[in-house]
C-alpha positions in Angstrom: -0.1 0.0 0.0 1.3 3.2 -1.1 2.1 5.8 1.7 0.0 9.3 2.5 2.0 12.3 2.8 2.3 14.9 4.1 2.9 12.3 7.6 4.3 13.6 10.9 7.8 12.0 11.5 8.7 13.3 15.6 9.1 16.9 15.0 9.1 17.2 11.5 6.5 16.8 8.4 7.3 14.1 6.1 5.6 16.1 2.5 7.2 13.8 0.2 9.7 10.7 -0.4 12.4 11.4 -3.1 14.0 8.1 -3.5 14.6 4.4 -1.5 17.7 2.5 -1.8 18.9 -0.7 -0.2 19.8 0.8 2.4 18.0 4.3 3.4 14.8 6.5 2.0 15.3 9.8 1.7 12.4 12.7 2.4 11.6 16.0 1.4 10.2 16.9 4.7 9.6 20.2 7.3 10.3 21.1 10.2 8.7 22.9 12.9 9.4 25.9 12.2 8.3 26.1 8.4 11.6 25.3 6.7 12.6 23.0 4.7 15.1 19.9 4.9 16.4 17.0 4.3 15.1 13.6 6.0 18.2 10.5 5.5 16.1 7.7 7.6 18.0 4.5 7.5 15.5 1.3 6.5 14.1 -1.3 9.8 16.3 -3.6 8.9 19.7 -2.0 9.4 18.7 -1.2 12.5 21.2 -3.6 14.3 24.1 -3.5 11.9 26.9 -1.5 14.1 29.0 -0.3 12.1 26.3 0.6 9.2 24.8 2.9 12.1 28.7 3.8 13.3 29.4 5.0 9.9 25.8 6.9 10.1 25.7 8.7 13.2 29.8 9.3 12.2 28.3 12.3 9.2 26.0 14.0 11.5 28.7 14.4 14.3 31.6 15.3 11.5 29.6 17.7 9.6 27.8 18.9 12.6 31.8 21.0 13.0 31.5 22.5 9.5 30.0 25.4 9.0 30.2 26.9 5.1 28.5 27.5 2.2 29.7 24.8 0.1 28.8 21.7 2.6 25.5 20.4 2.6 24.9 21.1 6.8 23.5 18.4 9.1 20.9 20.3 11.4 19.6 17.4 13.7 20.1 13.2 14.0 18.3 11.0 16.6 15.5 7.7 16.8 12.1 8.2 16.7 9.7 5.0 16.4 12.7 2.7 15.8 14.2 4.6 12.8 18.0 6.5 13.0 17.6 9.7 10.8 19.8 12.2 10.1 17.8 16.0 9.0 20.0 18.1 6.6 19.6 20.3 4.3 17.6 20.5 1.5 19.7 21.1 -1.9 16.9 21.4 -5.0 19.0 20.5 -7.8 21.4 17.7 -9.1 24.6 15.8 -8.5 27.7 17.0 -10.5 27.5 13.6 -11.8 23.8 14.0 -13.9 24.7 17.1 -14.6 28.1 16.1 -16.5 26.0 12.9 -18.3 23.3 15.3 -19.2 25.5 17.7 -20.9 27.1 15.2 -22.7 24.3 13.0 -23.6 22.9 16.6 -25.2 26.1 17.6 -26.8 26.4 20.6 -25.4 30.4 22.1 -25.3 30.3 23.6 -22.0 32.9 26.9 -21.1 36.0 25.9 -19.2 35.8 28.1 -16.5 32.9 27.9 -15.6 33.3 24.2 -14.8 36.5 24.9 -13.3 34.9 27.4 -10.9 32.4 24.8 -9.7 35.6 22.6 -8.6 36.7 25.7 -7.0 34.0 25.6 -4.6 34.5 22.0 -3.8 37.9 23.0 -3.1 36.8 25.9 -1.1 34.3 23.4 0.9 37.7 20.5 1.5 39.3 23.9 2.7 36.9 24.3 5.6 36.8 20.3 6.1 40.9 20.0 6.3 40.7 22.8 9.2 38.2 22.1 10.9 38.8 22.1 14.6 37.0 21.4 17.5 35.0 23.0 20.4 38.6 23.2 22.1 40.4 24.7 19.4 42.0 20.6 18.6 42.8 20.3 15.0 40.0 17.5 13.7 42.2 16.2 10.7 39.0 15.5 8.7 39.3 14.3 5.3 36.6 12.9 3.2 38.0 10.4 1.4 34.6 10.0 -1.3 35.0 13.0 -3.3 33.0 12.2 -6.1 30.5 13.5 -8.9 27.9 11.7 -7.7 28.8 13.9 -3.9 29.0 17.4 -5.4 25.8 18.7 -5.9 25.1 22.0 -8.3 22.1 23.8 -7.2 19.1 25.4 -9.1 20.1 28.5 -7.7 23.4 28.2 -8.7 24.9 26.8 -5.5 27.8 23.9 -5.3 27.6 21.3 -2.5 30.0 18.6 -1.0 28.2 15.8 0.6 28.2 12.8 2.5 30.7 12.6 5.2 29.4 9.3 5.8 32.9 7.7 5.6 35.2 11.0 6.3 35.9 9.0 9.4 33.9 5.5 9.7 36.8 3.9 6.6 40.3 4.2 7.3 41.5 2.0 5.2 40.1 -0.2 2.1 37.3 -2.2 3.8 34.4 -3.8 1.8 35.6 -2.4 -1.8 33.9 -4.3 -3.8 30.3 -4.2 -2.0 30.8 -0.8 -0.2 32.5 1.2 -3.4 30.9 1.0 -6.6 33.2 1.4 -9.6 32.6 5.1 -9.4 34.1 5.8 -6.2 36.8 3.4 -6.7 37.6 5.5 -10.0 38.0 8.8 -7.9 40.5 7.4 -5.0 44.3 9.1 -4.6 47.2 6.0 -5.1 47.7 6.3 -1.1 44.0 5.2 -0.2 44.0 2.7 -2.8 47.6 1.3 -0.8 45.0 1.3 2.1 47.7 3.8 3.8 47.2 6.9 6.1 45.7 9.7 4.4 45.5 13.6 4.6 44.1 16.5 2.9 46.0 15.8 -0.3 44.0 12.8 -0.8 41.1 14.4 -1.4 42.7 16.7 -3.3 44.0 13.8 -5.9 40.3 12.7 -6.1 39.1 16.4 -6.6 42.6 17.1 -9.8 40.5 13.5 -11.1 36.6 15.1 -11.2 38.2 18.3 -13.0 40.0 16.6 -15.5 37.3 14.6 -16.7 34.1 17.2 -16.3 36.9 19.7 -18.6 38.6 16.8 -21.1 34.7 15.4 -21.6 36.5 11.7 -20.6 37.1 8.8 -17.6 40.6 8.8 -16.6 40.6 5.7 -15.0 38.1 3.6 -17.2 39.3 -0.1 -16.5 37.6 -3.3 -16.3 37.0 -4.4 -12.8 37.9 -3.1 -9.5 41.8 -4.9 -9.5 42.2 -3.1 -13.1 41.0 0.2 -11.6 43.3 0.5 -8.8 46.3 -1.2 -10.8 45.9 2.6 -12.7 45.5 4.8 -10.0 48.7 3.3 -8.9 51.2 2.0 -11.4 50.0 4.1 -14.6 51.4 7.7 -15.8 48.6 10.6 -15.8 48.1 11.8 -20.1 48.0 15.1 -20.0 44.5 16.5 -20.4 45.6 18.2 -24.4 46.0 14.4 -25.2 42.6 14.8 -25.0 41.6 18.0 -25.9 43.3 20.0 -28.0 44.1 23.5 -27.7 43.6 22.7 -23.6 45.1 25.6 -21.7 47.9 25.1 -20.7 47.4 27.5 -17.4 44.9 24.9 -16.2 46.8 21.5 -17.4 49.4 22.7 -15.0 46.5 23.4 -12.1 45.2 19.6 -13.1 48.6 17.6 -13.2 50.2 18.9 -9.9 46.5 18.0 -8.5 47.2 14.3 -9.7 50.9 13.5 -9.1 51.5 10.5 -7.8 54.1 11.3 -5.0 51.8 12.6 -1.9 54.4 15.4 -1.1 54.5 16.9 -5.1 50.6 17.7 -5.0 49.5 20.6 -3.9 49.7 21.1 -0.8 46.1 22.8 0.9 43.2 22.8 -0.8 43.2 27.1 -0.9 46.3 26.9 -2.9 44.9 24.6 -5.7 41.9 26.6 -5.5 43.9 30.2 -5.2 45.6 28.9 -9.2 42.4 27.2 -10.4 40.8 30.5 -10.0 43.3 32.8 -11.6 42.5 30.4 -14.9 39.0 31.2 -14.2 39.0 34.8 -13.7 40.0 35.4 -17.3 36.7 33.9 -19.1 34.0 36.3 -20.1 31.3 36.6 -18.5 32.5 36.1 -15.4 31.9 32.3 -14.2 29.7 32.5 -10.6 26.1 31.6 -9.6 24.5 33.3 -11.6 25.5 31.5 -14.5 25.4 27.9 -13.3 22.4 29.0 -12.2 21.1 28.9 -16.0 22.9 25.8 -17.0 21.0 23.6 -15.0 18.2 25.1 -15.7 19.1 24.8 -19.8 19.8 21.3 -19.3 17.4 19.7 -17.0 14.8 22.4 -16.9 13.0 23.7 -14.3 12.8 21.7 -11.0 10.0 19.1 -10.0 8.0 19.3 -6.8 8.4 22.6 -6.1 4.4 24.1 -6.1 4.3 21.2 -3.3 7.3 22.9 -1.4 5.8 26.1 -2.0 2.6 25.6 -0.9 4.6 23.9 2.3 6.7 27.1 3.1 3.4 29.2 2.5 1.3 27.0 4.8 4.3 27.6 7.1 4.0 31.6 7.5 0.1 31.3 8.3 -1.5 30.9 11.6 -1.8 27.9 13.2 -5.4 27.2 12.6 -5.2 28.1 8.9 -2.3 25.7 8.5 -4.5 22.6 9.8 -7.6 23.2 8.0 -4.8 24.2 4.9 -3.4 20.4 5.9 -6.6 19.0 5.8 -8.1 20.4 3.1 -5.1 20.2 0.5 -3.6 17.1 1.8 -6.6 14.9 3.2 -4.8 14.7 6.2 -6.6 14.9 10.0 -5.2 16.2 12.6 -3.2 13.6 14.0 -2.3 13.2 17.9 0.1 14.7 19.8 3.8 13.1 19.6 4.9 12.1 23.4 8.4 13.9 24.1 9.9 10.6 24.7 9.0 9.2 21.1 12.2 11.8 19.9 15.6 11.8 21.6 19.0 12.1 20.6 21.0 8.9 20.0 24.1 8.0 22.3 27.2 5.9 21.0 26.0 3.2 23.6 22.4 2.9 21.8 23.8 1.5 18.8 23.5 -1.8 18.5 26.3 -4.8 18.5 26.8 -7.2 15.7 28.9 -8.3 13.6 30.4 -5.6 10.5 27.4 -6.7 8.0 28.1 -5.9 4.5 27.3 -3.1 2.7 25.5 -3.9 -0.4 24.8 -0.1 -1.4 26.7 3.2 -2.0 25.6 7.0 -1.2 24.2 8.6 -4.1 22.6 11.6 -4.9 19.0 11.7 -5.8 17.4 13.4 -8.7 16.1 15.8 -6.6 19.4 16.8 -5.1 20.1 15.6 -2.4 21.5 12.8 -0.4 20.5 9.3 -0.7 21.6 5.6 -0.8 21.1 3.2 -3.9 22.2 -0.1 -4.9 25.6 0.0 -5.9 25.2 0.5 -9.8 28.0 1.8 -12.5 27.7 5.4 -13.8 26.6 3.9 -17.1 23.4 3.2 -14.9 22.5 6.1 -13.3 19.5 7.3 -14.3 19.5 11.0 -15.8 16.1 12.8 -15.8 14.8 14.2 -18.8 14.3 18.0 -19.6 10.4 19.1 -19.1 10.7 22.7 -20.6 7.2 24.0 -22.8 8.2 24.5 -26.6 7.5 28.2 -26.2 10.3 28.4 -23.6 12.8 26.9 -25.9 11.7 28.9 -28.6 12.0 32.1 -26.7 15.7 30.9 -25.8 16.5 29.9 -29.4 15.0 33.5 -30.6 17.3 35.2 -27.9 19.9 33.1 -28.4 20.1 34.3 -31.9 19.3 37.7 -31.2 22.2 38.2 -29.3 24.6 36.5 -32.4 22.9 38.7 -34.8 23.9 41.6 -32.8 27.2 40.5 -32.6 27.6 39.9 -35.3 26.5 43.1 -37.1 29.1 44.9 -34.8 32.0 42.8 -35.6 31.0 42.4 -39.5 28.8 45.7 -40.4 30.5 46.1 -43.7 30.2 42.5 -45.3 26.6 43.2 -44.6 26.3 46.2 -46.4 27.9 44.6 -49.2 25.8 41.6 -49.7 22.6 44.4 -49.1 24.0 46.7 -51.9 24.4 42.8 -53.9 20.8 42.3 -53.6 19.6 45.5 -54.5 22.0 45.1 -57.6 20.3 42.2 -58.7 16.7 43.8 -57.9 17.8 47.0 -60.4 18.9 44.4 -63.0 15.4 43.0 -62.5 13.6 46.2 -62.4 15.9 47.2 -65.9 14.5 44.4 -67.6 11.0 44.5 -67.0 11.4 48.2 -68.0 13.6 47.5 -71.5 16.6 50.2 -70.2 19.6 47.6 -71.0 22.1 50.5 -71.6 21.0 52.3 -68.6 20.9 49.1 -66.6 24.7 48.3 -67.7 26.2 51.9 -66.0 23.6 51.0 -62.7 25.3 47.4 -63.3 28.6 48.3 -63.5 28.9 51.3 -61.2 27.4 48.7 -58.7 29.6 46.5 -59.3 32.8 48.5 -58.3 31.1 50.1 -55.4 30.2 46.2 -53.7 33.8 45.5 -54.9 35.1 48.6 -52.9 33.1 47.8 -50.1 34.4 44.1 -50.1 38.3 45.2 -49.6 36.8 47.6 -47.1 35.0 44.8 -45.0 38.0 42.8 -45.5 40.7 45.1 -44.7 38.6 46.6 -41.2 38.3 42.4 -41.1 41.8 42.1 -41.0 42.6 45.1 -38.4 39.4 43.6 -36.1 41.0 40.1 -36.4 44.7 41.6 -35.1 42.9 43.5 -32.6 40.7 40.0 -31.1 43.7 37.9 -31.1 46.2 40.0 -29.6 46.8 40.6 -26.2 49.3 43.0 -24.3 51.2 43.5 -20.8 51.2 46.3 -18.7 53.5 47.1 -15.8 51.3 48.7 -12.8 53.4 50.5 -9.5 51.7 52.2 -6.8 53.1 54.7 -4.0 52.5 53.5 -1.7 53.5 50.1 -2.8 51.4 46.6 -1.4 47.7 48.0 -3.5 45.2 45.3 -4.6 44.8 45.2 -8.6 41.6 45.2 -10.1 40.8 44.4 -14.2 37.5 45.9 -15.2 36.0 45.8 -11.8 37.4 42.4 -11.1 40.2 41.2 -8.4 43.2 39.7 -10.0 44.3 38.4 -6.6 47.9 40.5 -6.7 49.0 43.5 -5.6 51.4 46.2 -6.9 54.2 46.3 -8.3 53.2 43.7 -10.7 53.3 43.1 -15.0 50.1 42.0 -15.6 49.8 40.1 -19.3 46.7 38.8 -21.2 45.4 42.0 -21.2 43.1 42.8 -24.7 44.4 45.1 -26.8 42.2 47.6 -29.3 39.9 48.5 -26.9 39.6 50.5 -23.0 40.8 48.3 -20.2 39.9 49.7 -16.6 42.4 48.9 -14.1 41.3 49.8 -10.3 43.7 49.9 -7.1 42.8 49.7 -3.6 44.5 49.7 -0.6 43.2 49.9 3.1 43.6 53.7 4.4 44.3 54.8 1.1 41.7 56.6 -2.0 40.8 54.1 -4.6 42.3 54.7 -7.8 40.7 54.0 -11.3 42.3 54.5 -14.7 41.2 54.1 -18.4 44.1 52.8 -20.4 44.0 51.2 -24.1 46.4 48.8 -25.4 47.4 48.3 -29.0 49.0 45.6 -31.4 52.7 44.9 -31.0 52.7 47.7 -28.4 55.8 47.5 -25.9 55.6 47.2 -22.2 53.4 49.8 -20.7 54.2 51.3 -17.0 51.3 53.3 -15.5 52.5 54.7 -12.1 49.5 55.8 -9.6 49.7 58.1 -6.5 47.3 56.9 -3.7 46.3 59.8 -1.3 46.2 58.7 2.8 42.8 58.7 4.5 42.4 60.3 7.5 40.6 60.2 10.9 40.1 61.6 13.9 40.0 60.4 17.6 38.4 62.1 20.8 39.8 60.6 23.8 37.9 61.1 27.4 38.8 60.3 30.6 37.1 59.5 33.9 38.3 61.8 36.0 39.1 64.7 33.2 42.3 66.2 33.3 44.6 63.0 32.2 47.8 63.7 30.7 47.0 61.7 27.1 49.9 60.2 25.3 49.6 58.5 21.7 52.4 56.5 20.4 54.8 57.7 23.4 54.3 61.4 23.1 52.4 63.8 25.5 49.8 65.3 23.1 47.8 67.2 25.9 45.4 67.0 28.2 41.8 64.8 28.3 39.1 65.5 26.7 41.2 66.2 23.4 40.3 65.5 20.1 43.5 64.2 18.0 42.9 65.4 14.0 45.1 64.1 10.8 45.3 60.7 12.4 46.1 58.2 9.0 42.9 55.8 8.5 43.0 52.1 9.2 46.9 52.8 11.7 46.5 51.5 15.2 47.0 54.1 17.4 48.5 53.2 21.2 46.6 55.5 24.0 47.7 56.3 27.4 46.1 58.3 30.4 48.2 59.0 33.0 47.1 61.1 36.5 48.7 61.1 40.0 46.9 59.1 42.3 45.2 57.5 39.6 46.5 53.5 37.8 47.3 54.4 34.2 44.6 53.1 31.4 46.0 52.1 28.0 43.7 51.7 25.1 44.4 50.6 21.2 42.8 52.3 18.4 42.1 51.7 14.7 41.6 54.9 13.2 39.1 55.3 10.5 37.8 57.9 7.5 34.9 59.9 9.0 34.0 61.7 12.5 36.1 61.5 15.3 36.0 58.4 17.0 35.0 58.3 21.1 37.7 56.4 22.8 36.8 56.0 26.8 39.6 55.6 29.3 39.0 55.3 33.3 41.6 55.7 35.9 40.7 53.6 39.1 42.5 55.3 42.4 46.1 53.7 43.5 45.7 52.2 46.1 49.1 51.7 48.7 50.9 49.0 48.5 50.0 45.7 51.3 53.2 44.2 53.6 53.1 40.3 52.8 51.6 37.7 55.2 53.2 34.7 56.5 52.5 31.2 56.0 53.2 28.3 58.6 53.2 24.6 57.5 52.9 22.0 59.4 52.0 17.9 58.7 51.9 15.0 60.4 54.3 12.6 59.1 56.7 15.6 58.8 59.1 15.4 55.4 56.8 16.0 52.9 57.2 18.5 49.8 54.9 21.4 50.5 53.4 23.7 47.7 51.9 26.8 47.2 49.2 28.1 44.2 51.3 25.4 41.9 54.7 26.0 43.0 56.9 23.8 45.6 58.2 26.3 48.3 60.1 23.5 50.1 59.7 20.0 53.2 57.6 20.6 55.9 57.5 22.0 58.3 57.7 25.1 57.0 57.7 28.6 58.5 57.5 32.7 57.7 56.5 31.9 53.9 56.3 35.6 52.9 52.6 36.0 50.6 51.0 38.7 49.2 47.4 39.0 51.4 44.4 37.1 50.2 43.9 33.5 48.8 46.4 30.5 48.5 46.1 27.0 47.7 48.4 24.8 49.9 49.4 21.2 48.7 51.2 18.0 51.1 52.5 15.1 49.0 54.3 13.5 50.9 55.5 9.0 49.6 53.0 6.3 50.9 50.5 9.3 52.0 47.2 10.8 49.8 48.0 14.2 48.8 45.6 16.4 50.6 45.3 20.0 49.0 43.8 23.1 51.9 42.7 26.5 51.0 44.0 29.3 53.5 43.3 32.9 53.8 46.8 34.9 54.2 45.7 38.8 56.5 48.9 41.6 55.6 51.4 41.5 58.2 50.0 38.4 60.0 51.1 34.9 60.4 48.9 32.3 59.0 49.4 28.6 59.7 48.0 25.7 58.4 48.0 21.7 59.5 48.0 18.4 57.5 47.4 15.6 58.9 47.7 13.0 55.7 46.5 9.1 55.4 48.0 6.9 54.1 47.8 5.0 50.9 47.5 1.5 52.7 49.0 0.7 56.6 51.4 -1.6 58.0 51.6 -4.2 60.4 53.9 -5.1 62.9 54.4 -8.2 65.3 57.6 -8.6 68.0 57.8 -12.1 69.8 59.6 -12.4 72.9 61.7 -15.7 74.3 61.5 -16.4 76.7 58.4 -15.0 78.3 59.4 -13.8 81.4 57.6 -11.1 83.6 58.2 -7.5 83.6 58.9 -7.7 80.2 58.1 -4.7 78.4 58.0 -3.3 74.6 57.6 0.2 73.0 57.4 1.0 70.0 58.0 4.9 69.0 58.2 5.4 72.4 54.6 3.9 73.2 54.1 1.4 76.0 52.1 -1.7 74.6 50.5 -4.7 76.2 52.2 -8.2 75.2 51.5 -10.4 73.2 52.0 -7.8 69.7 50.7 -9.1 67.1 49.9 -7.4 63.8 50.3 -3.9 65.4 48.8 -1.4 62.7 51.1 1.2 61.9 51.6 4.4 59.3 54.2 3.8 56.6 57.7 4.5 57.5 60.3 4.0 59.9 59.6 3.5 63.5 62.0 2.5 66.4 61.4 -0.6 68.6 62.2 -0.7 72.4 62.5 -4.5 74.6 63.1 -4.1 78.0 62.9 -6.4 81.3 64.1 -4.8 84.6 64.2 -8.4 86.6 66.8 -9.8 83.2 68.4 -6.3 83.2 68.2 -7.1 79.2 67.4 -4.1 76.5 67.5 -4.1 72.9 66.5 -1.3 70.8 66.0 -1.6 66.9 64.6 0.1 64.5 62.3 -1.2 61.5 60.6 0.4 57.8 57.7 -0.5 57.2 55.8 -0.5 53.2 52.4 0.3 52.8 50.0 -2.7 53.2 53.4 -4.7 54.6 53.3 -7.3 57.8 56.8 -6.9 59.7 57.4 -9.1 62.3 60.5 -9.9 65.3 62.0 -12.4 67.6 63.7 -10.6 70.1 65.6 -13.7 72.4 66.5 -11.9 75.9 69.1 -14.3 77.1 71.5 -13.6 73.4 
């Protein structure tokens, strides 16, 4: 029986099932606030498989540390009605794999810069993951381990999202390769991952390099038969240069790709940010500039309008209504009756101890991406079996797009080849005149007209060729320009696009034959823009610009007023004081001094504009108080004593000078438990603290006397004991034992060392 939607699920409302695989099912859902999200829910038959549950929970925990616009966020994870689930960001779009395959089936060619932009966004996400830290600032050392086109989503809004961190921590070596990784997953492994070696972030950069290679060349890199063939190629076979697969492949882009695909880890890009910066230098040269807007248009062109949009719009609109209207709309629109409230204990967060324990089971599916752009689980398939959605674009929309593109092409062609069009119009007009002349019988007149028309047309065609040659030279040529500034270090932009370099710098590949808008920006200085036109064959030109310093002001106020104001070590006056003519974006050290008050300091960052207010409060300076004395005693003596964590000697200690206030005193002695006390020391007075330490364990002494004669006494550490002395409990350490008999006039004394838990027995012979 088919499920009816919407339906409640814990704190969420499931709106629609997107997909179901061998391990999980995916829903579009709505939370209690009305926001749209995706719910990934494990199928019931896997609820007792420990290995899969741990991988499932790991994904939520890892992504919870990652807050980045290019990483699909995880909002919640828990268990409800026996179902383990993850609530995550709903990304309405398609996987990069589906986009690539669909475009290839339509024989659509995409600009290399736009494809590079997609991978640059992936690298931005990887950089955030590789450098992530936990709440205590400890580096998490996250490695995604599964960077594939299936795990990169491109949304209808032009966003790029990296998903599926489920194997980032759960699979540290190459286990379950046959079942857990499809052929597509294996094809994006790094050599060290294929060998089962320890990984770091550079393994993910190798995978990103494979993606960049394949989407820009339109061909698979490791397209071998079987897992063994794929892994063998990754580890052993050399990487063919992209220019061997695609003619006129840009050298700058090829350098980025080939460095990412170095077999030796140390020869690759060191960080994702480093690779992204190099890739973006190539991307920024493309016009129009690649970005979200162009990526959004690409997704719409390839796939058409998103499915299920009306359902999502209705759910969002319903969330903005009153509760009563929401209930009525829910009943009328979805045929759903009001359900009973959910009990508080039905939905709760999981702890690791709740994960069922069982033997690791096989993984029969791989994490994939559904058509609607959310992570899902599907049975293991190769890429050729991935279903590519058909576009659903109305014919009127397609016709409008075609006519719009034709109009743009004609507009550009008219501006570029205007004389060619005039020549064509002249030829067409000449033929019309010939026909008219024949009709009227004016052959002689027509001959003169035709001769003049042909001459005019030949002149126009020659002029058009000359103009076209000049325009072609201008279009094909590039120029260089050296830019210097005073002061140096200004960021350079070309036509409003930041180049990622600063002055002094020599720029290459600048267009010639048209004005180029160059901009300089430096914090604390006015921005400058200049238009420069370069011409073919021109020597390298130098553009020197001077940037004017921006100025700001500070107003220093103190409590109380009248304090001396010192700026960067120089006396400027007394408060309140306004400081004018300070360089903007500079740091100023300010100190206020006043007799009888403690000096106050502050560091201010000067900003352009009206004076900024700096307030300094000077507290009353109190006379220095004399120190106090501390006496530390302990039982037993000879223990190490510590005050505020620093060792000060062995007990007993007398006359320790300390500042007045609270101090922590700790005593440590072998075979005894440490003890700590907090004592208050008063200025000019002596304070005392005493410790009676308890042993870690007592020792026991037994003393036997032969012969047993009346009048015999035994003393241990001076304490007289009645006979017999058996298993006398004593503290660990050295003890003195004395045995006396006045009748026999005998006295014997000796010492024993007692360890914790030891039993010491001594026999004393009085006649010897």
